[in-house]
Backbone atoms as SQL, in Angstrom:
CREATE TABLE atoms (id INTEGER PRIMARY KEY, chain TEXT, resi INTEGER, resn TEXT, atom TEXT, x REAL, y REAL, z REAL);
INSERT INTO atoms VALUES
  (1, 'A', 1, 'MET', 'N', 108.700, 125.571, 149.228),
  (2, 'A', 1, 'MET', 'CA', 108.480, 124.449, 149.900),
  (3, 'A', 1, 'MET', 'C', 110.030, 124.187, 149.879),
  (4, 'A', 2, 'VAL', 'N', 109.809, 123.588, 151.238),
  (5, 'A', 2, 'VAL', 'CA', 111.494, 123.226, 152.014),
  (6, 'A', 2, 'VAL', 'C', 111.137, 122.010, 152.286),
  (7, 'A', 3, 'ILE', 'N', 112.098, 121.290, 151.622),
  (8, 'A', 3, 'ILE', 'CA', 112.268, 119.774, 152.066),
  (9, 'A', 3, 'ILE', 'C', 113.689, 119.601, 152.872),
  (10, 'A', 4, 'GLU', 'N', 113.606, 119.008, 153.976),
  (11, 'A', 4, 'GLU', 'CA', 114.809, 118.848, 155.261),
  (12, 'A', 4, 'GLU', 'C', 114.900, 117.676, 155.364),
  (13, 'A', 5, 'ASP', 'N', 116.166, 116.875, 155.941),
  (14, 'A', 5, 'ASP', 'CA', 116.115, 115.896, 156.303),
  (15, 'A', 5, 'ASP', 'C', 115.879, 115.589, 157.931),
  (16, 'A', 6, 'ASP', 'N', 115.856, 114.528, 158.498),
  (17, 'A', 6, 'ASP', 'CA', 115.345, 114.078, 159.997),
  (18, 'A', 6, 'ASP', 'C', 116.537, 114.971, 161.054),
  (19, 'A', 7, 'GLN', 'N', 117.797, 115.720, 160.613),
  (20, 'A', 7, 'GLN', 'CA', 118.410, 116.334, 160.935),
  (21, 'A', 7, 'GLN', 'C', 118.241, 118.045, 161.039),
  (22, 'A', 8, 'GLY', 'N', 117.447, 118.236, 160.026),
  (23, 'A', 8, 'GLY', 'CA', 117.213, 119.627, 159.804),
  (24, 'A', 8, 'GLY', 'C', 117.952, 120.300, 158.369),
  (25, 'A', 9, 'LEU', 'N', 118.761, 119.575, 157.964),
  (26, 'A', 9, 'LEU', 'CA', 119.476, 119.927, 156.878),
  (27, 'A', 9, 'LEU', 'C', 118.696, 120.003, 155.471),
  (28, 'A', 10, 'ARG', 'N', 118.930, 121.332, 154.977),
  (29, 'A', 10, 'ARG', 'CA', 117.844, 121.757, 153.846),
  (30, 'A', 10, 'ARG', 'C', 118.537, 120.477, 152.901),
  (31, 'A', 11, 'LEU', 'N', 117.161, 119.910, 152.075),
  (32, 'A', 11, 'LEU', 'CA', 117.834, 119.128, 151.135),
  (33, 'A', 11, 'LEU', 'C', 117.089, 119.633, 149.555),
  (34, 'A', 12, 'ARG', 'N', 116.247, 120.477, 149.855),
  (35, 'A', 12, 'ARG', 'CA', 116.012, 121.448, 148.544),
  (36, 'A', 12, 'ARG', 'C', 114.920, 122.433, 149.162),
  (37, 'A', 13, 'GLY', 'N', 114.889, 123.288, 148.213),
  (38, 'A', 13, 'GLY', 'CA', 113.955, 124.751, 148.330),
  (39, 'A', 13, 'GLY', 'C', 113.104, 125.105, 147.052),
  (40, 'A', 14, 'LEU', 'N', 112.262, 124.866, 146.897),
  (41, 'A', 14, 'LEU', 'CA', 111.681, 124.940, 145.533),
  (42, 'A', 14, 'LEU', 'C', 110.286, 126.438, 145.358),
  (43, 'A', 15, 'HIS', 'N', 110.575, 127.338, 144.379),
  (44, 'A', 15, 'HIS', 'CA', 109.228, 128.146, 144.558),
  (45, 'A', 15, 'HIS', 'C', 109.080, 128.402, 143.293),
  (46, 'A', 16, 'ARG', 'N', 107.929, 128.927, 142.842),
  (47, 'A', 16, 'ARG', 'CA', 107.551, 129.305, 141.503),
  (48, 'A', 16, 'ARG', 'C', 106.274, 130.303, 141.673),
  (49, 'A', 17, 'TRP', 'N', 105.805, 130.656, 140.657),
  (50, 'A', 17, 'TRP', 'CA', 104.938, 131.721, 140.407),
  (51, 'A', 17, 'TRP', 'C', 103.595, 130.952, 140.187),
  (52, 'A', 18, 'LEU', 'N', 102.637, 131.026, 140.941),
  (53, 'A', 18, 'LEU', 'CA', 101.287, 130.441, 140.576),
  (54, 'A', 18, 'LEU', 'C', 100.500, 131.129, 139.961),
  (55, 'A', 19, 'GLY', 'N', 100.467, 132.476, 139.711),
  (56, 'A', 19, 'GLY', 'CA', 99.386, 133.656, 139.311),
  (57, 'A', 19, 'GLY', 'C', 98.519, 133.936, 140.510),
  (58, 'A', 20, 'VAL', 'N', 97.549, 134.212, 140.148),
  (59, 'A', 20, 'VAL', 'CA', 96.606, 134.641, 141.051),
  (60, 'A', 20, 'VAL', 'C', 95.865, 133.614, 141.868),
  (61, 'A', 21, 'THR', 'N', 95.716, 133.238, 143.158),
  (62, 'A', 21, 'THR', 'CA', 95.349, 132.023, 143.790),
  (63, 'A', 21, 'THR', 'C', 95.199, 131.852, 145.048),
  (64, 'A', 22, 'THR', 'N', 94.452, 131.384, 145.777),
  (65, 'A', 22, 'THR', 'CA', 94.114, 131.697, 147.339),
  (66, 'A', 22, 'THR', 'C', 95.306, 130.997, 147.735),
  (67, 'A', 23, 'ASN', 'N', 95.481, 131.337, 149.222),
  (68, 'A', 23, 'ASN', 'CA', 96.437, 130.965, 149.902),
  (69, 'A', 23, 'ASN', 'C', 96.245, 129.409, 150.573),
  (70, 'A', 24, 'ASN', 'N', 95.167, 129.364, 150.033),
  (71, 'A', 24, 'ASN', 'CA', 94.701, 127.608, 150.212),
  (72, 'A', 24, 'ASN', 'C', 95.302, 126.880, 149.034),
  (73, 'A', 25, 'GLU', 'N', 94.961, 127.428, 147.661),
  (74, 'A', 25, 'GLU', 'CA', 95.194, 126.585, 146.699),
  (75, 'A', 25, 'GLU', 'C', 96.890, 126.482, 146.598),
  (76, 'A', 26, 'ALA', 'N', 97.296, 127.528, 147.006),
  (77, 'A', 26, 'ALA', 'CA', 98.751, 127.757, 146.793),
  (78, 'A', 26, 'ALA', 'C', 99.513, 126.620, 148.047),
  (79, 'A', 27, 'GLU', 'N', 98.913, 126.452, 149.229),
  (80, 'A', 27, 'GLU', 'CA', 99.200, 125.449, 150.092),
  (81, 'A', 27, 'GLU', 'C', 99.107, 124.140, 149.812),
  (82, 'A', 28, 'TYR', 'N', 98.050, 123.810, 149.105),
  (83, 'A', 28, 'TYR', 'CA', 97.719, 122.416, 148.340),
  (84, 'A', 28, 'TYR', 'C', 98.852, 122.305, 147.148),
  (85, 'A', 29, 'ARG', 'N', 99.156, 123.413, 146.257),
  (86, 'A', 29, 'ARG', 'CA', 100.201, 123.200, 145.495),
  (87, 'A', 29, 'ARG', 'C', 101.403, 122.841, 145.882),
  (88, 'A', 30, 'ALA', 'N', 101.939, 123.505, 146.904),
  (89, 'A', 30, 'ALA', 'CA', 103.033, 123.326, 147.508),
  (90, 'A', 30, 'ALA', 'C', 103.226, 121.847, 148.097),
  (91, 'A', 31, 'LEU', 'N', 101.931, 121.432, 148.803),
  (92, 'A', 31, 'LEU', 'CA', 101.990, 120.103, 149.032),
  (93, 'A', 31, 'LEU', 'C', 102.154, 118.965, 148.203),
  (94, 'A', 32, 'LEU', 'N', 101.465, 119.476, 147.279),
  (95, 'A', 32, 'LEU', 'CA', 101.603, 118.571, 146.021),
  (96, 'A', 32, 'LEU', 'C', 103.021, 118.173, 145.437),
  (97, 'A', 33, 'GLU', 'N', 103.804, 119.669, 145.179),
  (98, 'A', 33, 'GLU', 'CA', 105.172, 119.479, 144.744),
  (99, 'A', 33, 'GLU', 'C', 106.273, 118.601, 145.636),
  (100, 'A', 34, 'GLY', 'N', 105.656, 119.186, 146.771),
  (101, 'A', 34, 'GLY', 'CA', 106.837, 118.538, 147.864),
  (102, 'A', 34, 'GLY', 'C', 106.856, 116.815, 147.976),
  (103, 'A', 35, 'LEU', 'N', 105.392, 116.560, 147.752),
  (104, 'A', 35, 'LEU', 'CA', 105.239, 115.338, 147.921),
  (105, 'A', 35, 'LEU', 'C', 105.840, 114.192, 146.700),
  (106, 'A', 36, 'LYS', 'N', 105.710, 114.683, 145.578),
  (107, 'A', 36, 'LYS', 'CA', 106.387, 114.645, 143.964),
  (108, 'A', 36, 'LYS', 'C', 107.586, 114.565, 144.339),
  (109, 'A', 37, 'ALA', 'N', 108.207, 115.579, 145.098),
  (110, 'A', 37, 'ALA', 'CA', 109.469, 115.664, 145.207),
  (111, 'A', 37, 'ALA', 'C', 110.604, 114.536, 145.884),
  (112, 'A', 38, 'VAL', 'N', 109.758, 114.141, 146.907),
  (113, 'A', 38, 'VAL', 'CA', 110.254, 113.295, 148.139),
  (114, 'A', 38, 'VAL', 'C', 109.855, 111.806, 147.510),
  (115, 'A', 39, 'ARG', 'N', 108.976, 111.653, 146.624),
  (116, 'A', 39, 'ARG', 'CA', 108.292, 110.395, 146.247),
  (117, 'A', 39, 'ARG', 'C', 109.499, 109.111, 145.896),
  (118, 'A', 40, 'ASP', 'N', 110.454, 110.143, 145.173),
  (119, 'A', 40, 'ASP', 'CA', 111.716, 109.035, 144.472),
  (120, 'A', 40, 'ASP', 'C', 112.418, 108.714, 145.701),
  (121, 'A', 41, 'TRP', 'N', 112.675, 109.382, 146.866),
  (122, 'A', 41, 'TRP', 'CA', 113.389, 108.769, 147.641),
  (123, 'A', 41, 'TRP', 'C', 113.088, 107.965, 148.893),
  (124, 'A', 42, 'LYS', 'N', 111.392, 107.693, 148.566),
  (125, 'A', 42, 'LYS', 'CA', 111.069, 106.711, 149.289),
  (126, 'A', 42, 'LYS', 'C', 111.201, 106.661, 150.630),
  (127, 'A', 43, 'PRO', 'N', 111.020, 107.677, 151.403),
  (128, 'A', 43, 'PRO', 'CA', 111.205, 107.797, 152.894),
  (129, 'A', 43, 'PRO', 'C', 110.564, 106.806, 153.628),
  (130, 'A', 44, 'ASP', 'N', 110.947, 106.293, 154.756),
  (131, 'A', 44, 'ASP', 'CA', 110.530, 105.315, 155.756),
  (132, 'A', 44, 'ASP', 'C', 109.093, 106.174, 156.490),
  (133, 'A', 45, 'ARG', 'N', 109.764, 107.473, 156.635),
  (134, 'A', 45, 'ARG', 'CA', 108.640, 108.106, 157.445),
  (135, 'A', 45, 'ARG', 'C', 108.944, 109.769, 156.802),
  (136, 'A', 46, 'LEU', 'N', 107.481, 110.275, 157.034),
  (137, 'A', 46, 'LEU', 'CA', 107.434, 111.649, 156.122),
  (138, 'A', 46, 'LEU', 'C', 106.418, 112.675, 156.981),
  (139, 'A', 47, 'GLU', 'N', 107.220, 113.508, 157.350),
  (140, 'A', 47, 'GLU', 'CA', 106.529, 114.456, 158.507),
  (141, 'A', 47, 'GLU', 'C', 106.262, 115.943, 157.595),
  (142, 'A', 48, 'VAL', 'N', 105.154, 116.229, 157.405),
  (143, 'A', 48, 'VAL', 'CA', 104.738, 117.369, 156.524),
  (144, 'A', 48, 'VAL', 'C', 104.307, 118.760, 157.673),
  (145, 'A', 49, 'TYR', 'N', 104.661, 119.389, 157.190),
  (146, 'A', 49, 'TYR', 'CA', 104.016, 120.815, 158.295),
  (147, 'A', 49, 'TYR', 'C', 103.714, 121.823, 157.003),
  (148, 'A', 50, 'LEU', 'N', 102.532, 122.204, 157.437),
  (149, 'A', 50, 'LEU', 'CA', 101.676, 123.329, 156.444),
  (150, 'A', 50, 'LEU', 'C', 101.392, 124.404, 157.331),
  (151, 'A', 51, 'ASP', 'N', 101.513, 125.724, 156.869),
  (152, 'A', 51, 'ASP', 'CA', 100.970, 127.068, 157.675),
  (153, 'A', 51, 'ASP', 'C', 99.639, 127.288, 157.346),
  (154, 'A', 52, 'SER', 'N', 98.718, 126.345, 156.495),
  (155, 'A', 52, 'SER', 'CA', 97.354, 126.384, 156.277),
  (156, 'A', 52, 'SER', 'C', 96.660, 125.309, 157.314),
  (157, 'A', 53, 'LYS', 'N', 96.015, 125.714, 158.005),
  (158, 'A', 53, 'LYS', 'CA', 95.386, 125.084, 159.297),
  (159, 'A', 53, 'LYS', 'C', 94.506, 124.217, 158.544),
  (160, 'A', 54, 'LEU', 'N', 93.570, 125.041, 157.704),
  (161, 'A', 54, 'LEU', 'CA', 92.249, 124.391, 156.823),
  (162, 'A', 54, 'LEU', 'C', 92.714, 123.334, 155.787),
  (163, 'A', 55, 'VAL', 'N', 93.802, 123.252, 155.235),
  (164, 'A', 55, 'VAL', 'CA', 94.598, 122.157, 154.400),
  (165, 'A', 55, 'VAL', 'C', 94.853, 121.244, 155.127),
  (166, 'A', 56, 'VAL', 'N', 95.466, 121.568, 156.544),
  (167, 'A', 56, 'VAL', 'CA', 96.132, 120.345, 157.082),
  (168, 'A', 56, 'VAL', 'C', 94.666, 119.658, 157.927),
  (169, 'A', 57, 'GLU', 'N', 93.666, 120.298, 158.201),
  (170, 'A', 57, 'GLU', 'CA', 92.739, 119.655, 158.629),
  (171, 'A', 57, 'GLU', 'C', 91.780, 118.918, 157.592),
  (172, 'A', 58, 'GLN', 'N', 91.694, 119.568, 156.393),
  (173, 'A', 58, 'GLN', 'CA', 91.174, 118.653, 155.395),
  (174, 'A', 58, 'GLN', 'C', 91.948, 117.465, 154.864),
  (175, 'A', 59, 'VAL', 'N', 93.267, 117.320, 154.724),
  (176, 'A', 59, 'VAL', 'CA', 93.869, 116.158, 154.107),
  (177, 'A', 59, 'VAL', 'C', 93.758, 115.129, 155.172),
  (178, 'A', 60, 'ASN', 'N', 93.605, 115.419, 156.656),
  (179, 'A', 60, 'ASN', 'CA', 93.598, 114.890, 157.684),
  (180, 'A', 60, 'ASN', 'C', 92.306, 114.217, 157.807),
  (181, 'A', 61, 'GLY', 'N', 91.224, 114.592, 157.044),
  (182, 'A', 61, 'GLY', 'CA', 89.988, 114.054, 156.959),
  (183, 'A', 61, 'GLY', 'C', 88.905, 114.707, 158.142),
  (184, 'A', 62, 'ARG', 'N', 89.312, 116.004, 158.915),
  (185, 'A', 62, 'ARG', 'CA', 88.756, 116.501, 159.929),
  (186, 'A', 62, 'ARG', 'C', 87.741, 117.734, 159.790),
  (187, 'A', 63, 'TYR', 'N', 87.892, 118.302, 158.234),
  (188, 'A', 63, 'TYR', 'CA', 87.092, 119.396, 157.813),
  (189, 'A', 63, 'TYR', 'C', 86.920, 119.021, 156.320),
  (190, 'A', 64, 'ARG', 'N', 85.516, 119.420, 156.137),
  (191, 'A', 64, 'ARG', 'CA', 85.034, 118.559, 154.920),
  (192, 'A', 64, 'ARG', 'C', 85.556, 119.952, 154.044),
  (193, 'A', 65, 'ILE', 'N', 85.821, 119.805, 152.702),
  (194, 'A', 65, 'ILE', 'CA', 86.058, 120.466, 151.630),
  (195, 'A', 65, 'ILE', 'C', 84.850, 121.319, 150.877),
  (196, 'A', 66, 'LYS', 'N', 84.919, 122.713, 151.289),
  (197, 'A', 66, 'LYS', 'CA', 83.474, 123.599, 150.797),
  (198, 'A', 66, 'LYS', 'C', 83.871, 124.176, 149.471),
  (199, 'A', 67, 'ALA', 'N', 85.470, 124.424, 149.284),
  (200, 'A', 67, 'ALA', 'CA', 85.285, 125.375, 147.886),
  (201, 'A', 67, 'ALA', 'C', 85.524, 124.680, 146.747),
  (202, 'A', 68, 'PRO', 'N', 85.146, 124.555, 145.880),
  (203, 'A', 68, 'PRO', 'CA', 84.992, 123.772, 144.946),
  (204, 'A', 68, 'PRO', 'C', 86.354, 123.536, 144.245),
  (205, 'A', 69, 'GLU', 'N', 87.363, 124.632, 144.018),
  (206, 'A', 69, 'GLU', 'CA', 88.499, 124.524, 143.416),
  (207, 'A', 69, 'GLU', 'C', 89.656, 123.792, 144.289),
  (208, 'A', 70, 'LEU', 'N', 89.579, 123.324, 145.563),
  (209, 'A', 70, 'LEU', 'CA', 90.137, 122.737, 146.532),
  (210, 'A', 70, 'LEU', 'C', 89.956, 121.141, 146.133),
  (211, 'A', 71, 'VAL', 'N', 88.540, 120.554, 145.444),
  (212, 'A', 71, 'VAL', 'CA', 88.211, 119.317, 145.579),
  (213, 'A', 71, 'VAL', 'C', 89.205, 118.424, 144.615),
  (214, 'A', 72, 'PRO', 'N', 89.940, 118.980, 143.479),
  (215, 'A', 72, 'PRO', 'CA', 90.716, 117.936, 142.810),
  (216, 'A', 72, 'PRO', 'C', 92.241, 118.178, 143.641),
  (217, 'A', 73, 'LEU', 'N', 92.433, 119.242, 144.246),
  (218, 'A', 73, 'LEU', 'CA', 93.672, 119.322, 144.622),
  (219, 'A', 73, 'LEU', 'C', 93.976, 118.274, 146.173),
  (220, 'A', 74, 'HIS', 'N', 93.060, 118.105, 146.707),
  (221, 'A', 74, 'HIS', 'CA', 92.634, 117.486, 147.982),
  (222, 'A', 74, 'HIS', 'C', 92.848, 115.864, 147.493),
  (223, 'A', 75, 'LYS', 'N', 91.826, 115.792, 146.655),
  (224, 'A', 75, 'LYS', 'CA', 92.142, 114.433, 145.860),
  (225, 'A', 75, 'LYS', 'C', 93.233, 114.147, 145.621),
  (226, 'A', 76, 'GLN', 'N', 94.458, 114.759, 144.691),
  (227, 'A', 76, 'GLN', 'CA', 95.596, 114.542, 144.416),
  (228, 'A', 76, 'GLN', 'C', 96.209, 114.689, 145.736),
  (229, 'A', 77, 'ALA', 'N', 96.311, 115.089, 146.520),
  (230, 'A', 77, 'ALA', 'CA', 97.095, 115.243, 147.653),
  (231, 'A', 77, 'ALA', 'C', 97.183, 113.842, 148.543),
  (232, 'A', 78, 'THR', 'N', 95.564, 113.637, 148.759),
  (233, 'A', 78, 'THR', 'CA', 95.156, 112.417, 149.519),
  (234, 'A', 78, 'THR', 'C', 95.756, 111.313, 148.684),
  (235, 'A', 79, 'GLU', 'N', 95.861, 110.984, 147.365),
  (236, 'A', 79, 'GLU', 'CA', 96.297, 110.029, 146.518),
  (237, 'A', 79, 'GLU', 'C', 97.853, 109.866, 146.723),
  (238, 'A', 80, 'LEU', 'N', 98.591, 110.978, 146.748),
  (239, 'A', 80, 'LEU', 'CA', 100.050, 110.866, 146.876),
  (240, 'A', 80, 'LEU', 'C', 100.401, 110.437, 148.233),
  (241, 'A', 81, 'LEU', 'N', 99.429, 111.163, 149.499),
  (242, 'A', 81, 'LEU', 'CA', 99.835, 110.799, 150.607),
  (243, 'A', 81, 'LEU', 'C', 99.676, 109.311, 150.799),
  (244, 'A', 82, 'ARG', 'N', 98.873, 108.542, 150.481),
  (245, 'A', 82, 'ARG', 'CA', 98.747, 106.962, 150.581),
  (246, 'A', 82, 'ARG', 'C', 99.986, 106.488, 149.928),
  (247, 'A', 83, 'GLU', 'N', 100.853, 106.957, 149.193),
  (248, 'A', 83, 'GLU', 'CA', 102.018, 106.465, 148.473),
  (249, 'A', 83, 'GLU', 'C', 103.178, 106.131, 149.801),
  (250, 'A', 84, 'PHE', 'N', 103.216, 107.070, 151.143),
  (251, 'A', 84, 'PHE', 'CA', 103.978, 106.969, 151.952),
  (252, 'A', 84, 'PHE', 'C', 103.718, 106.200, 153.221),
  (253, 'A', 85, 'PRO', 'N', 104.490, 104.861, 153.505),
  (254, 'A', 85, 'PRO', 'CA', 104.029, 104.237, 154.429),
  (255, 'A', 85, 'PRO', 'C', 103.728, 104.796, 156.083),
  (256, 'A', 86, 'ASP', 'N', 104.786, 105.808, 156.174),
  (257, 'A', 86, 'ASP', 'CA', 104.112, 106.413, 157.611),
  (258, 'A', 86, 'ASP', 'C', 104.308, 108.061, 157.432),
  (259, 'A', 87, 'VAL', 'N', 103.094, 108.452, 157.209),
  (260, 'A', 87, 'VAL', 'CA', 103.268, 110.215, 157.164),
  (261, 'A', 87, 'VAL', 'C', 102.395, 110.645, 158.048),
  (262, 'A', 88, 'LYS', 'N', 102.641, 111.769, 158.420),
  (263, 'A', 88, 'LYS', 'CA', 102.062, 112.848, 159.599),
  (264, 'A', 88, 'LYS', 'C', 101.931, 114.022, 158.902),
  (265, 'A', 89, 'VAL', 'N', 100.574, 114.712, 158.733),
  (266, 'A', 89, 'VAL', 'CA', 100.442, 116.229, 158.326),
  (267, 'A', 89, 'VAL', 'C', 100.095, 117.023, 159.476),
  (268, 'A', 90, 'GLU', 'N', 100.908, 118.018, 159.704),
  (269, 'A', 90, 'GLU', 'CA', 100.284, 118.944, 160.783),
  (270, 'A', 90, 'GLU', 'C', 100.437, 120.427, 160.687),
  (271, 'A', 91, 'HIS', 'N', 100.120, 121.081, 161.330),
  (272, 'A', 91, 'HIS', 'CA', 100.031, 122.461, 161.185),
  (273, 'A', 91, 'HIS', 'C', 101.499, 123.429, 161.620),
  (274, 'A', 92, 'LEU', 'N', 101.636, 123.988, 161.131),
  (275, 'A', 92, 'LEU', 'CA', 103.034, 125.129, 161.797),
  (276, 'A', 92, 'LEU', 'C', 102.690, 126.330, 161.399),
  (277, 'A', 93, 'GLU', 'N', 102.865, 127.037, 162.478),
  (278, 'A', 93, 'GLU', 'CA', 102.135, 128.841, 162.226),
  (279, 'A', 93, 'GLU', 'C', 103.375, 129.237, 161.225),
  (280, 'A', 94, 'ARG', 'N', 102.941, 130.494, 160.508),
  (281, 'A', 94, 'ARG', 'CA', 103.912, 131.022, 159.510),
  (282, 'A', 94, 'ARG', 'C', 105.096, 131.425, 160.103),
  (283, 'A', 95, 'ALA', 'N', 104.961, 131.852, 161.112),
  (284, 'A', 95, 'ALA', 'CA', 106.011, 132.487, 161.977),
  (285, 'A', 95, 'ALA', 'C', 107.267, 131.529, 162.150),
  (286, 'A', 96, 'ARG', 'N', 107.037, 129.866, 162.663),
  (287, 'A', 96, 'ARG', 'CA', 107.702, 129.014, 162.605),
  (288, 'A', 96, 'ARG', 'C', 108.107, 128.262, 161.209),
  (289, 'A', 97, 'ASN', 'N', 107.751, 128.925, 160.156),
  (290, 'A', 97, 'ASN', 'CA', 107.767, 128.389, 158.656),
  (291, 'A', 97, 'ASN', 'C', 108.297, 129.340, 157.800),
  (292, 'A', 98, 'ARG', 'N', 109.466, 130.038, 158.540),
  (293, 'A', 98, 'ARG', 'CA', 110.113, 130.926, 158.021),
  (294, 'A', 98, 'ARG', 'C', 110.954, 130.812, 156.115),
  (295, 'A', 99, 'GLY', 'N', 111.252, 129.727, 156.671),
  (296, 'A', 99, 'GLY', 'CA', 112.396, 129.222, 155.190),
  (297, 'A', 99, 'GLY', 'C', 111.371, 129.057, 154.180),
  (298, 'A', 100, 'ALA', 'N', 110.029, 128.364, 153.913),
  (299, 'A', 100, 'ALA', 'CA', 109.213, 128.216, 153.348),
  (300, 'A', 100, 'ALA', 'C', 108.380, 129.470, 152.938),
  (301, 'A', 101, 'ASP', 'N', 108.121, 130.263, 154.147),
  (302, 'A', 101, 'ASP', 'CA', 107.406, 131.336, 153.875),
  (303, 'A', 101, 'ASP', 'C', 108.407, 132.485, 152.846),
  (304, 'A', 102, 'ALA', 'N', 109.874, 132.570, 153.055),
  (305, 'A', 102, 'ALA', 'CA', 110.714, 133.115, 152.308),
  (306, 'A', 102, 'ALA', 'C', 110.797, 133.186, 150.951),
  (307, 'A', 103, 'LEU', 'N', 110.732, 131.640, 150.514),
  (308, 'A', 103, 'LEU', 'CA', 110.888, 130.758, 149.029),
  (309, 'A', 103, 'LEU', 'C', 109.355, 131.507, 148.346),
  (310, 'A', 104, 'ALA', 'N', 108.072, 131.528, 149.210),
  (311, 'A', 104, 'ALA', 'CA', 107.040, 132.083, 148.423),
  (312, 'A', 104, 'ALA', 'C', 107.118, 133.398, 148.100),
  (313, 'A', 105, 'ASN', 'N', 107.533, 134.131, 148.909),
  (314, 'A', 105, 'ASN', 'CA', 107.818, 135.335, 148.881),
  (315, 'A', 105, 'ASN', 'C', 108.887, 136.082, 147.701),
  (316, 'A', 106, 'MET', 'N', 109.704, 134.892, 147.595),
  (317, 'A', 106, 'MET', 'CA', 110.822, 135.199, 146.516),
  (318, 'A', 106, 'MET', 'C', 109.724, 134.941, 145.227),
  (319, 'A', 107, 'ALA', 'N', 108.916, 134.137, 144.922),
  (320, 'A', 107, 'ALA', 'CA', 108.200, 133.717, 143.939),
  (321, 'A', 107, 'ALA', 'C', 107.503, 134.893, 143.496),
  (322, 'A', 108, 'ILE', 'N', 106.858, 135.502, 144.100),
  (323, 'A', 108, 'ILE', 'CA', 105.760, 136.450, 144.047),
  (324, 'A', 108, 'ILE', 'C', 106.734, 137.664, 143.908),
  (325, 'A', 109, 'ASP', 'N', 107.463, 138.056, 144.392),
  (326, 'A', 109, 'ASP', 'CA', 108.551, 139.316, 144.275),
  (327, 'A', 109, 'ASP', 'C', 109.243, 139.136, 142.713),
  (328, 'A', 110, 'ALA', 'N', 109.687, 138.168, 142.075),
  (329, 'A', 110, 'ALA', 'CA', 110.341, 138.044, 140.885),
  (330, 'A', 110, 'ALA', 'C', 109.138, 138.379, 139.787),
  (331, 'A', 111, 'ASN', 'N', 108.120, 137.893, 140.149),
  (332, 'A', 111, 'ASN', 'CA', 106.826, 138.139, 139.233),
  (333, 'A', 111, 'ASN', 'C', 106.417, 139.603, 139.271),
  (334, 'A', 112, 'VAL', 'N', 106.567, 140.120, 140.385),
  (335, 'A', 112, 'VAL', 'CA', 105.892, 141.592, 140.457),
  (336, 'A', 112, 'VAL', 'C', 107.083, 142.489, 140.244),
  (337, 'A', 113, 'THR', 'N', 108.380, 142.199, 140.124),
  (338, 'A', 113, 'THR', 'CA', 109.363, 143.003, 139.618),
  (339, 'A', 113, 'THR', 'C', 109.435, 142.717, 137.971),
  (340, 'A', 114, 'LYS', 'N', 109.266, 141.756, 137.638),
  (341, 'A', 114, 'LYS', 'CA', 109.100, 141.335, 136.068),
  (342, 'A', 114, 'LYS', 'C', 108.158, 142.335, 135.362),
  (343, 'A', 115, 'LYS', 'N', 106.796, 142.191, 136.023),
  (344, 'A', 115, 'LYS', 'CA', 105.873, 142.878, 135.515),
  (345, 'A', 115, 'LYS', 'C', 106.066, 144.261, 135.629),
  (346, 'A', 116, 'THR', 'N', 106.746, 144.798, 136.646),
  (347, 'A', 116, 'THR', 'CA', 106.983, 146.345, 136.598),
  (348, 'A', 116, 'THR', 'C', 107.919, 146.733, 135.347),
  (349, 'A', 117, 'LYS', 'N', 108.956, 145.971, 135.187),
  (350, 'A', 117, 'LYS', 'CA', 109.906, 146.321, 134.501),
  (351, 'A', 117, 'LYS', 'C', 109.598, 146.364, 133.029),
  (352, 'A', 118, 'THR', 'N', 108.465, 145.204, 132.830),
  (353, 'A', 118, 'THR', 'CA', 108.041, 145.470, 131.366),
  (354, 'A', 118, 'THR', 'C', 107.075, 146.401, 131.223),
  (355, 'A', 119, 'GLY', 'N', 106.507, 146.740, 132.479),
  (356, 'A', 119, 'GLY', 'CA', 105.200, 147.321, 132.092),
  (357, 'A', 119, 'GLY', 'C', 103.864, 146.603, 131.853),
  (358, 'A', 120, 'ARG', 'N', 103.915, 145.807, 131.994),
  (359, 'A', 120, 'ARG', 'CA', 102.879, 144.842, 132.030),
  (360, 'A', 120, 'ARG', 'C', 102.054, 144.540, 133.537);
């Protein structure tokens, strides 16, 4: 997850291992962590870009949530989104989201390397 200001300056970059999960679950968890991270800053306007079109459409109310494991994540996300006075959530292709994608890969690589070294 990458947090930038309105000038594109990176304010924060976070990554962590989530275990075995779907891309959409990981996308929801990144959204939740990002919203929690910026909440204390109380921004006037917030733009959220996700590379999961499904998650974007679900949080914007255009798609139903069919996967039961996404229901509680969606509920948490929509509750957090309501805390911001002016927020938009949009889709961004993975190719244009390289910073966040690189951080996600770092979390995966660190866990794979750790397991390989310990033999687990």
